[in-house]
All heavy atoms as a GROMACS GRO file, in nm:
protein
  620
    1MET      N    1  12.987  11.160  10.528
    1MET     CA    2  12.844  11.172  10.484
    1MET      C    3  12.823  11.102  10.351
    1MET      O    4  12.718  11.046  10.323
    1MET     CB    5  12.811  11.322  10.476
    1MET     CG    6  12.666  11.346  10.455
    1MET     SD    7  12.573  11.294  10.596
    1MET     CE    8  12.412  11.342  10.552
    2LYS      N    9  12.929  11.107  10.267
    2LYS     CA   10  12.919  11.043  10.136
    2LYS      C   11  12.902  10.890  10.153
    2LYS      O   12  12.828  10.827  10.074
    2LYS     CB   13  13.043  11.075  10.054
    2LYS     CG   14  13.035  11.032   9.912
    2LYS     CD   15  13.138  11.097   9.822
    2LYS     CE   16  13.278  11.055   9.864
    2LYS     NZ   17  13.379  11.098   9.766
    3ASP      N   18  12.965  10.832  10.253
    3ASP     CA   19  12.953  10.688  10.275
    3ASP      C   20  12.812  10.649  10.313
    3ASP      O   21  12.768  10.537  10.281
    3ASP     CB   22  13.051  10.644  10.385
    3ASP     CG   23  13.196  10.655  10.345
    3ASP    OD1   24  13.221  10.650  10.218
    3ASP    OD2   25  13.284  10.667  10.430
    4PHE      N   26  12.744  10.736  10.380
    4PHE     CA   27  12.603  10.708  10.418
    4PHE      C   28  12.517  10.691  10.293
    4PHE      O   29  12.440  10.596  10.284
    4PHE     CB   30  12.551  10.825  10.504
    4PHE     CG   31  12.406  10.811  10.536
    4PHE    CD1   32  12.359  10.716  10.626
    4PHE    CD2   33  12.313  10.895  10.477
    4PHE    CE1   34  12.223  10.703  10.653
    4PHE    CE2   35  12.176  10.884  10.505
    4PHE     CZ   36  12.132  10.790  10.593
    5PHE      N   37  12.530  10.780  10.200
    5PHE     CA   38  12.454  10.772  10.076
    5PHE      C   39  12.497  10.655   9.990
    5PHE      O   40  12.415  10.592   9.925
    5PHE     CB   41  12.459  10.902   9.996
    5PHE     CG   42  12.387  11.014  10.070
    5PHE    CD1   43  12.458  11.118  10.126
    5PHE    CD2   44  12.250  11.013  10.076
    5PHE    CE1   45  12.390  11.221  10.192
    5PHE    CE2   46  12.182  11.116  10.143
    5PHE     CZ   47  12.253  11.218  10.201
    6TYR      N   48  12.627  10.621   9.989
    6TYR     CA   49  12.671  10.502   9.918
    6TYR      C   50  12.616  10.376   9.983
    6TYR      O   51  12.588  10.277   9.917
    6TYR     CB   52  12.822  10.495   9.910
    6TYR     CG   53  12.882  10.584   9.802
    6TYR    CD1   54  12.982  10.678   9.832
    6TYR    CD2   55  12.834  10.577   9.672
    6TYR    CE1   56  13.034  10.757   9.735
    6TYR    CE2   57  12.888  10.659   9.571
    6TYR     CZ   58  12.985  10.749   9.605
    6TYR     OH   59  13.037  10.828   9.507
    7GLY      N   60  12.600  10.379  10.116
    7GLY     CA   61  12.539  10.266  10.185
    7GLY      C   62  12.395  10.246  10.146
    7GLY      O   63  12.351  10.135  10.128
    8ILE      N   64  12.321  10.359  10.135
    8ILE     CA   65  12.181  10.348  10.090
    8ILE      C   66  12.176  10.297   9.946
    8ILE      O   67  12.092  10.213   9.911
    8ILE     CB   68  12.115  10.488  10.099
    8ILE    CG1   69  12.100  10.531  10.243
    8ILE    CG2   70  11.978  10.486  10.032
    8ILE    CD1   71  12.048  10.670  10.263
    9GLN      N   72  12.269  10.341   9.862
    9GLN     CA   73  12.275  10.292   9.726
    9GLN      C   74  12.300  10.145   9.721
    9GLN      O   75  12.235  10.069   9.648
    9GLN     CB   76  12.381  10.363   9.649
    9GLN     CG   77  12.401  10.311   9.507
    9GLN     CD   78  12.524  10.372   9.439
    9GLN    OE1   79  12.582  10.472   9.489
    9GLN    NE2   80  12.563  10.317   9.328
   10ASP      N   81  12.395  10.098   9.798
   10ASP     CA   82  12.428   9.954   9.803
   10ASP      C   83  12.307   9.872   9.854
   10ASP      O   84  12.279   9.762   9.805
   10ASP     CB   85  12.545   9.926   9.894
   10ASP     CG   86  12.676   9.970   9.828
   10ASP    OD1   87  12.677   9.984   9.705
   10ASP    OD2   88  12.774   9.990   9.903
   11LEU      N   89  12.235   9.927   9.954
   11LEU     CA   90  12.119   9.859  10.007
   11LEU      C   91  12.014   9.833   9.900
   11LEU      O   92  11.964   9.722   9.883
   11LEU     CB   93  12.057   9.934  10.125
   11LEU     CG   94  11.922   9.886  10.174
   11LEU    CD1   95  11.939   9.753  10.242
   11LEU    CD2   96  11.860   9.987  10.265
   12PHE      N   97  11.986   9.938   9.825
   12PHE     CA   98  11.880   9.926   9.723
   12PHE      C   99  11.928   9.849   9.599
   12PHE      O  100  11.860   9.760   9.552
   12PHE     CB  101  11.828  10.067   9.682
   12PHE     CG  102  11.729  10.117   9.781
   12PHE    CD1  103  11.770  10.194   9.888
   12PHE    CD2  104  11.595  10.087   9.768
   12PHE    CE1  105  11.680  10.244   9.981
   12PHE    CE2  106  11.503  10.136   9.861
   12PHE     CZ  107  11.545  10.214   9.966
   13VAL      N  108  12.044   9.888   9.545
   13VAL     CA  109  12.089   9.825   9.421
   13VAL      C  110  12.132   9.681   9.440
   13VAL      O  111  12.095   9.595   9.361
   13VAL     CB  112  12.206   9.906   9.362
   13VAL    CG1  113  12.270   9.839   9.243
   13VAL    CG2  114  12.158  10.046   9.321
   14ASP      N  115  12.202   9.651   9.549
   14ASP     CA  116  12.253   9.515   9.571
   14ASP      C  117  12.159   9.427   9.650
   14ASP      O  118  12.181   9.310   9.664
   14ASP     CB  119  12.390   9.522   9.636
   14ASP     CG  120  12.494   9.591   9.550
   14ASP    OD1  121  12.478   9.588   9.428
   14ASP    OD2  122  12.590   9.650   9.608
   15GLY      N  123  12.057   9.486   9.711
   15GLY     CA  124  11.972   9.404   9.797
   15GLY      C  125  11.826   9.408   9.759
   15GLY      O  126  11.770   9.308   9.719
   16LEU      N  127  11.766   9.524   9.773
   16LEU     CA  128  11.620   9.535   9.760
   16LEU      C  129  11.571   9.524   9.613
   16LEU      O  130  11.455   9.488   9.588
   16LEU     CB  131  11.568   9.663   9.823
   16LEU     CG  132  11.595   9.677   9.971
   16LEU    CD1  133  11.546   9.809  10.021
   16LEU    CD2  134  11.529   9.563  10.049
   17PHE      N  135  11.655   9.555   9.517
   17PHE     CA  136  11.613   9.550   9.376
   17PHE      C  137  11.648   9.418   9.310
   17PHE      O  138  11.626   9.399   9.191
   17PHE     CB  139  11.674   9.664   9.296
   17PHE     CG  140  11.614   9.799   9.328
   17PHE    CD1  141  11.685   9.914   9.300
   17PHE    CD2  142  11.487   9.809   9.382
   17PHE    CE1  143  11.628  10.039   9.326
   17PHE    CE2  144  11.431   9.933   9.410
   17PHE     CZ  145  11.503  10.050   9.383
   18LEU      N  146  11.706   9.322   9.382
   18LEU     CA  147  11.738   9.191   9.324
   18LEU      C  148  11.619   9.120   9.267
   18LEU      O  149  11.632   9.059   9.159
   18LEU     CB  150  11.815   9.105   9.426
   18LEU     CG  151  11.961   9.144   9.450
   18LEU    CD1  152  12.021   9.056   9.555
   18LEU    CD2  153  12.040   9.137   9.323
   19PRO      N  154  11.504   9.119   9.336
   19PRO     CA  155  11.389   9.052   9.272
   19PRO      C  156  11.348   9.115   9.137
   19PRO      O  157  11.310   9.042   9.045
   19PRO     CB  158  11.278   9.069   9.373
   19PRO     CG  159  11.343   9.095   9.502
   19PRO     CD  160  11.470   9.165   9.470
   20PHE      N  161  11.362   9.245   9.124
   20PHE     CA  162  11.333   9.310   8.996
   20PHE      C  163  11.432   9.274   8.888
   20PHE      O  164  11.397   9.258   8.771
   20PHE     CB  165  11.321   9.461   9.013
   20PHE     CG  166  11.211   9.503   9.102
   20PHE    CD1  167  11.237   9.559   9.226
   20PHE    CD2  168  11.079   9.489   9.064
   20PHE    CE1  169  11.134   9.597   9.310
   20PHE    CE2  170  10.976   9.529   9.145
   20PHE     CZ  171  11.004   9.583   9.269
   21ASP      N  172  11.560   9.260   8.928
   21ASP     CA  173  11.659   9.214   8.834
   21ASP      C  174  11.631   9.072   8.787
   21ASP      O  175  11.650   9.038   8.669
   21ASP     CB  176  11.800   9.222   8.895
   21ASP     CG  177  11.845   9.365   8.914
   21ASP    OD1  178  11.794   9.456   8.845
   21ASP    OD2  179  11.931   9.389   9.004
   22ALA      N  180  11.587   8.986   8.878
   22ALA     CA  181  11.553   8.851   8.842
   22ALA      C  182  11.433   8.848   8.746
   22ALA      O  183  11.434   8.769   8.651
   22ALA     CB  184  11.523   8.769   8.968
   23LEU      N  185  11.332   8.935   8.774
   23LEU     CA  186  11.219   8.942   8.682
   23LEU      C  187  11.260   8.991   8.544
   23LEU      O  188  11.212   8.943   8.439
   23LEU     CB  189  11.110   9.033   8.737
   23LEU     CG  190  11.024   8.973   8.845
   23LEU    CD1  191  10.930   9.081   8.903
   23LEU    CD2  192  10.945   8.855   8.796
   24ARG      N  193  11.353   9.085   8.540
   24ARG     CA  194  11.399   9.135   8.411
   24ARG      C  195  11.470   9.028   8.332
   24ARG      O  196  11.455   9.014   8.212
   24ARG     CB  197  11.490   9.256   8.432
   24ARG     CG  198  11.533   9.324   8.305
   24ARG     CD  199  11.622   9.443   8.331
   24ARG     NE  200  11.742   9.397   8.394
   24ARG     CZ  201  11.820   9.474   8.473
   24ARG    NH1  202  11.782   9.598   8.498
   24ARG    NH2  203  11.930   9.429   8.529
   25ALA      N  204  11.552   8.948   8.401
   25ALA     CA  205  11.622   8.836   8.336
   25ALA      C  206  11.521   8.728   8.294
   25ALA      O  207  11.541   8.666   8.189
   25ALA     CB  208  11.728   8.779   8.426
   26LEU      N  209  11.421   8.703   8.374
   26LEU     CA  210  11.322   8.603   8.343
   26LEU      C  211  11.237   8.641   8.220
   26LEU      O  212  11.193   8.555   8.147
   26LEU     CB  213  11.233   8.576   8.464
   26LEU     CG  214  11.121   8.474   8.451
   26LEU    CD1  215  11.183   8.337   8.424
   26LEU    CD2  216  11.039   8.471   8.576
   27GLU      N  217  11.220   8.770   8.200
   27GLU     CA  218  11.136   8.815   8.090
   27GLU      C  219  11.194   8.775   7.956
   27GLU      O  220  11.121   8.750   7.858
   27GLU     CB  221  11.120   8.967   8.092
   27GLU     CG  222  11.027   9.019   7.987
   27GLU     CD  223  11.018   9.171   7.984
   27GLU    OE1  224  11.100   9.236   8.052
   27GLU    OE2  225  10.932   9.223   7.914
   28LEU      N  226  11.326   8.763   7.946
   28LEU     CA  227  11.388   8.723   7.822
   28LEU      C  228  11.357   8.576   7.789
   28LEU      O  229  11.359   8.536   7.673
   28LEU     CB  230  11.539   8.743   7.831
   28LEU     CG  231  11.582   8.890   7.851
   28LEU    CD1  232  11.733   8.897   7.870
   28LEU    CD2  233  11.537   8.975   7.735
   29GLU      N  234  11.327   8.497   7.894
   29GLU     CA  235  11.298   8.357   7.873
   29GLU      C  236  11.147   8.335   7.856
   29GLU      O  237  11.106   8.258   7.767
   29GLU     CB  238  11.345   8.274   7.994
   29GLU     CG  239  11.496   8.279   8.010
   29GLU     CD  240  11.536   8.213   8.142
   29GLU    OE1  241  11.453   8.143   8.202
   29GLU    OE2  242  11.652   8.233   8.182
   30SER      N  243  11.065   8.394   7.938
   30SER     CA  244  10.921   8.373   7.932
   30SER      C  245  10.848   8.497   7.981
   30SER      O  246  10.856   8.535   8.097
   30SER     CB  247  10.884   8.254   8.020
   30SER     OG  248  10.742   8.240   8.028
   31TRP      N  249  10.770   8.553   7.889
   31TRP     CA  250  10.692   8.673   7.923
   31TRP      C  251  10.586   8.640   8.025
   31TRP      O  252  10.564   8.716   8.119
   31TRP     CB  253  10.632   8.730   7.796
   31TRP     CG  254  10.551   8.856   7.821
   31TRP    CD1  255  10.598   8.982   7.825
   31TRP    CD2  256  10.411   8.860   7.851
   31TRP    NE1  257  10.497   9.069   7.853
   31TRP    CE2  258  10.378   8.997   7.866
   31TRP    CE3  259  10.309   8.766   7.860
   31TRP    CZ2  260  10.250   9.039   7.893
   31TRP    CZ3  261  10.179   8.809   7.885
   31TRP    CH2  262  10.153   8.942   7.904
   32PHE      N  263  10.520   8.527   8.010
   32PHE     CA  264  10.411   8.487   8.102
   32PHE      C  265  10.461   8.465   8.242
   32PHE      O  266  10.399   8.506   8.339
   32PHE     CB  267  10.338   8.364   8.048
   32PHE     CG  268  10.258   8.393   7.928
   32PHE    CD1  269  10.299   8.355   7.801
   32PHE    CD2  270  10.134   8.456   7.938
   32PHE    CE1  271  10.224   8.383   7.689
   32PHE    CE2  272  10.056   8.486   7.826
   32PHE     CZ  273  10.103   8.448   7.701
   33ALA      N  274  10.576   8.402   8.253
   33ALA     CA  275  10.633   8.378   8.388
   33ALA      C  276  10.674   8.508   8.456
   33ALA      O  277  10.656   8.530   8.577
   33ALA     CB  278  10.753   8.283   8.382
   34ALA      N  279  10.730   8.603   8.377
   34ALA     CA  280  10.773   8.729   8.433
   34ALA      C  281  10.657   8.815   8.479
   34ALA      O  282  10.671   8.896   8.568
   34ALA     CB  283  10.857   8.805   8.331
   35ASN      N  284  10.541   8.799   8.418
   35ASN     CA  285  10.426   8.878   8.452
   35ASN      C  286  10.328   8.810   8.540
   35ASN      O  287  10.213   8.854   8.559
   35ASN     CB  288  10.355   8.927   8.324
   35ASN     CG  289  10.436   9.031   8.253
   35ASN    OD1  290  10.463   9.136   8.312
   35ASN    ND2  291  10.475   9.004   8.131
   36THR      N  292  10.369   8.700   8.604
   36THR     CA  293  10.283   8.628   8.695
   36THR      C  294  10.238   8.714   8.810
   36THR      O  295  10.121   8.710   8.853
   36THR     CB  296  10.355   8.503   8.749
   36THR    OG1  297  10.396   8.421   8.636
   36THR    CG2  298  10.266   8.421   8.842
   37VAL      N  299  10.327   8.792   8.864
   37VAL     CA  300  10.293   8.881   8.977
   37VAL      C  301  10.185   8.981   8.936
   37VAL      O  302  10.089   9.004   9.009
   37VAL     CB  303  10.417   8.955   9.032
   37VAL    CG1  304  10.382   9.052   9.139
   37VAL    CG2  305  10.521   8.853   9.081
   38SER      N  306  10.196   9.034   8.817
   38SER     CA  307  10.096   9.129   8.767
   38SER      C  308   9.959   9.061   8.752
   38SER      O  309   9.858   9.119   8.788
   38SER     CB  310  10.138   9.189   8.634
   38SER     OG  311  10.259   9.260   8.649
   39TRP      N  312   9.961   8.936   8.702
   39TRP     CA  313   9.833   8.865   8.686
   39TRP      C  314   9.773   8.834   8.821
   39TRP      O  315   9.651   8.838   8.833
   39TRP     CB  316   9.858   8.737   8.606
   39TRP     CG  317   9.891   8.758   8.462
   39TRP    CD1  318  10.013   8.745   8.404
   39TRP    CD2  319   9.801   8.803   8.362
   39TRP    NE1  320  10.005   8.777   8.272
   39TRP    CE2  321   9.877   8.812   8.243
   39TRP    CE3  322   9.669   8.836   8.358
   39TRP    CZ2  323   9.817   8.851   8.121
   39TRP    CZ3  324   9.613   8.875   8.241
   39TRP    CH2  325   9.686   8.884   8.124
   40ILE      N  326   9.854   8.802   8.918
   40ILE     CA  327   9.805   8.776   9.051
   40ILE      C  328   9.736   8.900   9.113
   40ILE      O  329   9.628   8.894   9.167
   40ILE     CB  330   9.914   8.723   9.145
   40ILE    CG1  331   9.953   8.579   9.102
   40ILE    CG2  332   9.873   8.723   9.291
   40ILE    CD1  333  10.081   8.529   9.168
   41PHE      N  334   9.804   9.015   9.097
   41PHE     CA  335   9.747   9.139   9.148
   41PHE      C  336   9.617   9.177   9.074
   41PHE      O  337   9.525   9.229   9.133
   41PHE     CB  338   9.846   9.255   9.140
   41PHE     CG  339   9.952   9.250   9.249
   41PHE    CD1  340  10.084   9.275   9.216
   41PHE    CD2  341   9.917   9.222   9.379
   41PHE    CE1  342  10.181   9.273   9.316
   41PHE    CE2  343  10.014   9.215   9.478
   41PHE     CZ  344  10.145   9.241   9.448
   42MET      N  345   9.615   9.150   8.945
   42MET     CA  346   9.492   9.179   8.869
   42MET      C  347   9.379   9.089   8.917
   42MET      O  348   9.264   9.137   8.927
   42MET     CB  349   9.517   9.160   8.718
   42MET     CG  350   9.600   9.270   8.661
   42MET     SD  351   9.644   9.249   8.488
   42MET     CE  352   9.492   9.201   8.410
   43ALA      N  353   9.407   8.962   8.944
   43ALA     CA  354   9.305   8.872   8.995
   43ALA      C  355   9.255   8.914   9.131
   43ALA      O  356   9.133   8.912   9.157
   43ALA     CB  357   9.358   8.728   9.000
   44ILE      N  358   9.345   8.957   9.221
   44ILE     CA  359   9.305   9.005   9.351
   44ILE      C  360   9.216   9.129   9.338
   44ILE      O  361   9.110   9.143   9.405
   44ILE     CB  362   9.426   9.033   9.440
   44ILE    CG1  363   9.497   8.902   9.475
   44ILE    CG2  364   9.391   9.112   9.566
   44ILE    CD1  365   9.632   8.920   9.542
   45GLY      N  366   9.256   9.221   9.252
   45GLY     CA  367   9.177   9.342   9.229
   45GLY      C  368   9.039   9.310   9.174
   45GLY      O  369   8.938   9.372   9.213
   46PHE      N  370   9.029   9.214   9.082
   46PHE     CA  371   8.902   9.177   9.023
   46PHE      C  372   8.810   9.116   9.132
   46PHE      O  373   8.693   9.146   9.138
   46PHE     CB  374   8.922   9.081   8.908
   46PHE     CG  375   8.793   9.035   8.843
   46PHE    CD1  376   8.724   9.124   8.763
   46PHE    CD2  377   8.743   8.911   8.865
   46PHE    CE1  378   8.603   9.086   8.706
   46PHE    CE2  379   8.626   8.868   8.807
   46PHE     CZ  380   8.554   8.957   8.726
   47VAL      N  381   8.868   9.026   9.212
   47VAL     CA  382   8.787   8.964   9.320
   47VAL      C  383   8.737   9.071   9.417
   47VAL      O  384   8.624   9.069   9.460
   47VAL     CB  385   8.867   8.854   9.389
   47VAL    CG1  386   8.801   8.808   9.518
   47VAL    CG2  387   8.890   8.736   9.295
   48ALA      N  388   8.826   9.165   9.454
   48ALA     CA  389   8.786   9.272   9.547
   48ALA      C  390   8.674   9.360   9.484
   48ALA      O  391   8.582   9.399   9.553
   48ALA     CB  392   8.908   9.357   9.581
   49PHE      N  393   8.688   9.388   9.356
   49PHE     CA  394   8.584   9.467   9.285
   49PHE      C  395   8.450   9.395   9.287
   49PHE      O  396   8.347   9.457   9.315
   49PHE     CB  397   8.629   9.497   9.141
   49PHE     CG  398   8.531   9.572   9.062
   49PHE    CD1  399   8.511   9.706   9.079
   49PHE    CD2  400   8.452   9.505   8.966
   49PHE    CE1  401   8.415   9.774   9.007
   49PHE    CE2  402   8.358   9.572   8.893
   49PHE     CZ  403   8.341   9.707   8.912
   50VAL      N  404   8.450   9.266   9.257
   50VAL     CA  405   8.325   9.192   9.256
   50VAL      C  406   8.263   9.186   9.395
   50VAL      O  407   8.143   9.202   9.412
   50VAL     CB  408   8.349   9.050   9.200
   50VAL    CG1  409   8.228   8.961   9.220
   50VAL    CG2  410   8.380   9.057   9.051
   51TYR      N  411   8.350   9.163   9.497
   51TYR     CA  412   8.299   9.163   9.636
   51TYR      C  413   8.238   9.297   9.673
   51TYR      O  414   8.130   9.300   9.733
   51TYR     CB  415   8.412   9.127   9.729
   51TYR     CG  416   8.374   9.139   9.875
   51TYR    CD1  417   8.297   9.041   9.936
   51TYR    CD2  418   8.415   9.247   9.952
   51TYR    CE1  419   8.260   9.050  10.070
   51TYR    CE2  420   8.382   9.260  10.085
   51TYR     CZ  421   8.304   9.162  10.144
   51TYR     OH  422   8.265   9.174  10.274
   52TRP      N  423   8.305   9.406   9.638
   52TRP     CA  424   8.253   9.537   9.670
   52TRP      C  425   8.121   9.566   9.601
   52TRP      O  426   8.029   9.620   9.662
   52TRP     CB  427   8.356   9.644   9.631
   52TRP     CG  428   8.317   9.782   9.668
   52TRP    CD1  429   8.274   9.883   9.587
   52TRP    CD2  430   8.317   9.835   9.799
   52TRP    NE1  431   8.246   9.993   9.658
   52TRP    CE2  432   8.273   9.969   9.789
   52TRP    CE3  433   8.350   9.786   9.925
   52TRP    CZ2  434   8.261  10.049   9.902
   52TRP    CZ3  435   8.338   9.867  10.036
   52TRP    CH2  436   8.292   9.999  10.022
   53MET      N  437   8.108   9.525   9.474
   53MET     CA  438   7.983   9.546   9.402
   53MET      C  439   7.871   9.461   9.463
   53MET      O  440   7.756   9.509   9.469
   53MET     CB  441   8.000   9.511   9.253
   53MET     CG  442   8.084   9.609   9.177
   53MET     SD  443   8.005   9.770   9.174
   53MET     CE  444   8.130   9.870   9.245
   54MET      N  445   7.902   9.340   9.509
   54MET     CA  446   7.801   9.258   9.572
   54MET      C  447   7.755   9.321   9.703
   54MET      O  448   7.636   9.317   9.737
   54MET     CB  449   7.852   9.116   9.593
   54MET     CG  450   7.866   9.037   9.469
   54MET     SD  451   7.950   8.879   9.482
   54MET     CE  452   7.880   8.807   9.623
   55GLN      N  453   7.847   9.377   9.777
   55GLN     CA  454   7.809   9.445   9.904
   55GLN      C  455   7.723   9.566   9.877
   55GLN      O  456   7.627   9.594   9.946
   55GLN     CB  457   7.935   9.484   9.981
   55GLN     CG  458   8.013   9.368  10.038
   55GLN     CD  459   7.931   9.290  10.139
   55GLN    OE1  460   7.868   9.348  10.226
   55GLN    NE2  461   7.938   9.162  10.131
   56LEU      N  462   7.757   9.644   9.774
   56LEU     CA  463   7.678   9.763   9.740
   56LEU      C  464   7.539   9.721   9.697
   56LEU      O  465   7.438   9.786   9.732
   56LEU     CB  466   7.744   9.840   9.626
   56LEU     CG  467   7.867   9.923   9.667
   56LEU    CD1  468   7.929   9.988   9.543
   56LEU    CD2  469   7.831  10.028   9.767
   57ALA      N  470   7.527   9.612   9.619
   57ALA     CA  471   7.396   9.564   9.577
   57ALA      C  472   7.315   9.517   9.694
   57ALA      O  473   7.191   9.537   9.700
   57ALA     CB  474   7.411   9.453   9.474
   58LYS      N  475   7.379   9.454   9.791
   58LYS     CA  476   7.308   9.407   9.913
   58LYS      C  477   7.251   9.525   9.991
   58LYS      O  478   7.136   9.521  10.031
   58LYS     CB  479   7.403   9.322   9.998
   58LYS     CG  480   7.333   9.264  10.122
   58LYS     CD  481   7.426   9.169  10.193
   58LYS     CE  482   7.534   9.246  10.270
   58LYS     NZ  483   7.611   9.163  10.359
   59PHE      N  484   7.333   9.626  10.014
   59PHE     CA  485   7.288   9.743  10.088
   59PHE      C  486   7.179   9.819  10.008
   59PHE      O  487   7.087   9.875  10.067
   59PHE     CB  488   7.399   9.836  10.125
   59PHE     CG  489   7.479   9.787  10.245
   59PHE    CD1  490   7.598   9.720  10.229
   59PHE    CD2  491   7.432   9.813  10.372
   59PHE    CE1  492   7.670   9.676  10.340
   59PHE    CE2  493   7.501   9.767  10.483
   59PHE     CZ  494   7.620   9.699  10.467
   60ASN      N  495   7.192   9.823   9.878
   60ASN     CA  496   7.094   9.893   9.796
   60ASN      C  497   6.958   9.819   9.799
   60ASN      O  498   6.853   9.883   9.801
   60ASN     CB  499   7.143   9.906   9.652
   60ASN     CG  500   7.060  10.001   9.572
   60ASN    OD1  501   7.005  10.096   9.626
   60ASN    ND2  502   7.052   9.976   9.442
   61SER      N  503   6.963   9.684   9.797
   61SER     CA  504   6.837   9.610   9.798
   61SER      C  505   6.769   9.614   9.934
   61SER      O  506   6.647   9.601   9.944
   61SER     CB  507   6.863   9.466   9.758
   61SER     OG  508   6.941   9.399   9.856
   62ASN      N  509   6.842   9.638  10.043
   62ASN     CA  510   6.783   9.648  10.175
   62ASN      C  511   6.738   9.787  10.208
   62ASN      O  512   6.682   9.812  10.318
   62ASN     CB  513   6.887   9.606  10.284
   62ASN     CG  514   6.911   9.459  10.279
   62ASN    OD1  515   6.833   9.380  10.227
   62ASN    ND2  516   7.024   9.416  10.337
   63ASN      N  517   6.761   9.883  10.119
   63ASN     CA  518   6.724  10.024  10.138
   63ASN      C  519   6.781  10.081  10.269
   63ASN      O  520   6.714  10.153  10.342
   63ASN     CB  521   6.574  10.045  10.134
   63ASN     CG  522   6.515  10.017   9.997
   63ASN    OD1  523   6.582  10.046   9.897
   63ASN    ND2  524   6.396   9.961   9.992
   64GLU      N  525   6.906  10.045  10.297
   64GLU     CA  526   6.971  10.094  10.419
   64GLU      C  527   7.039  10.228  10.400
   64GLU      O  528   7.080  10.291  10.495
   64GLU     CB  529   7.074   9.990  10.466
   64GLU     CG  530   7.016   9.863  10.513
   64GLU     CD  531   7.120   9.763  10.563
   64GLU    OE1  532   7.228   9.808  10.600
   64GLU    OE2  533   7.093   9.646  10.563
   65GLU      N  534   7.054  10.269  10.275
   65GLU     CA  535   7.124  10.394  10.252
   65GLU      C  536   7.032  10.511  10.251
   65GLU      O  537   6.923  10.507  10.193
   65GLU     CB  538   7.200  10.386  10.113
   65GLU     CG  539   7.287  10.503  10.087
   65GLU     CD  540   7.362  10.486   9.959
   65GLU    OE1  541   7.353  10.383   9.896
   65GLU    OE2  542   7.431  10.583   9.921
   66ASP      N  543   7.076  10.622  10.317
   66ASP     CA  544   6.994  10.743  10.321
   66ASP      C  545   7.021  10.820  10.194
   66ASP      O  546   7.133  10.875  10.176
   66ASP     CB  547   7.030  10.825  10.447
   66ASP     CG  548   6.945  10.946  10.461
   66ASP    OD1  549   6.843  10.958  10.385
   66ASP    OD2  550   6.975  11.031  10.543
   67LYS      N  551   6.930  10.824  10.102
   67LYS     CA  552   6.952  10.891   9.974
   67LYS      C  553   6.887  11.029   9.967
   67LYS      O  554   6.874  11.087   9.859
   67LYS     CB  555   6.892  10.806   9.861
   67LYS     CG  556   6.963  10.670   9.845
   67LYS     CD  557   6.906  10.592   9.729
   67LYS     CE  558   6.980  10.459   9.722
   67LYS     NZ  559   6.926  10.377   9.612
   68SER      N  560   6.851  11.083  10.078
   68SER     CA  561   6.792  11.216  10.080
   68SER      C  562   6.898  11.320  10.050
   68SER      O  563   7.017  11.299  10.061
   68SER     CB  564   6.727  11.247  10.215
   68SER     OG  565   6.826  11.253  10.314
   69VAL      N  566   6.852  11.438  10.008
   69VAL     CA  567   6.947  11.546   9.972
   69VAL      C  568   7.027  11.593  10.091
   69VAL      O  569   7.143  11.633  10.078
   69VAL     CB  570   6.866  11.662   9.907
   69VAL    CG1  571   6.961  11.777   9.873
   69VAL    CG2  572   6.791  11.618   9.786
   70THR      N  573   6.969  11.585  10.208
   70THR     CA  574   7.037  11.633  10.330
   70THR      C  575   7.106  11.516  10.404
   70THR      O  576   7.124  11.526  10.525
   70THR     CB  577   6.939  11.703  10.423
   70THR    OG1  578   6.834  11.611  10.456
   70THR    CG2  579   6.879  11.827  10.359
   71ALA      N  580   7.143  11.413  10.337
   71ALA     CA  581   7.207  11.297  10.404
   71ALA      C  582   7.342  11.334  10.456
   71ALA      O  583   7.388  11.282  10.556
   71ALA     CB  584   7.219  11.181  10.303
   72HIS      N  585   7.411  11.426  10.390
   72HIS     CA  586   7.542  11.470  10.432
   72HIS      C  587   7.541  11.618  10.466
   72HIS      O  588   7.475  11.695  10.403
   72HIS     CB  589   7.647  11.444  10.319
   72HIS     CG  590   7.654  11.298  10.282
   72HIS    ND1  591   7.713  11.203  10.360
   72HIS    CD2  592   7.609  11.235  10.173
   72HIS    CE1  593   7.703  11.086  10.301
   72HIS    NE2  594   7.643  11.100  10.184
   73SER      N  595   7.617  11.653  10.569
   73SER     CA  596   7.612  11.788  10.615
   73SER      C  597   7.674  11.889  10.514
   73SER      O  598   7.639  12.009  10.516
   73SER     CB  599   7.689  11.799  10.747
   73SER     OG  600   7.825  11.764  10.731
   74TYR      N  601   7.765  11.842  10.432
   74TYR     CA  602   7.828  11.936  10.336
   74TYR      C  603   7.741  11.961  10.214
   74TYR      O  604   7.776  12.038  10.128
   74TYR     CB  605   7.965  11.884  10.297
   74TYR     CG  606   7.969  11.747  10.235
   74TYR    CD1  607   7.944  11.727  10.100
   74TYR    CD2  608   8.000  11.637  10.311
   74TYR    CE1  609   7.947  11.603  10.043
   74TYR    CE2  610   8.003  11.511  10.260
   74TYR     CZ  611   7.975  11.492  10.125
   74TYR     OH  612   7.981  11.369  10.069
   75LEU      N  613   7.627  11.887  10.198
   75LEU     CA  614   7.538  11.912  10.084
   75LEU      C  615   7.442  12.018  10.126
   75LEU      O  616   7.348  12.048  10.126
   75LEU     CB  617   7.469  11.783  10.042
   75LEU     CG  618   7.560  11.679   9.989
   75LEU    CD1  619   7.481  11.549   9.954
   75LEU    CD2  620   7.628  11.725   9.860
   0.00000   0.00000   0.00000
């Protein structure tokens, strides 16, 4: 049973965490290069936020939303 858990440890430490080790080593050389993935995710999140706000504005301007007090059964 102990070998099973050592196998899981080897999988994660020697395999799945290698990209994180590479990023850690890259950070010593260039902070901007190491944080490229974070910048990409921030850009994707910003674009998604802007898209969502534009969709909300479109539905609000068309008066498609039921804003009455009894719009939802739990109210």
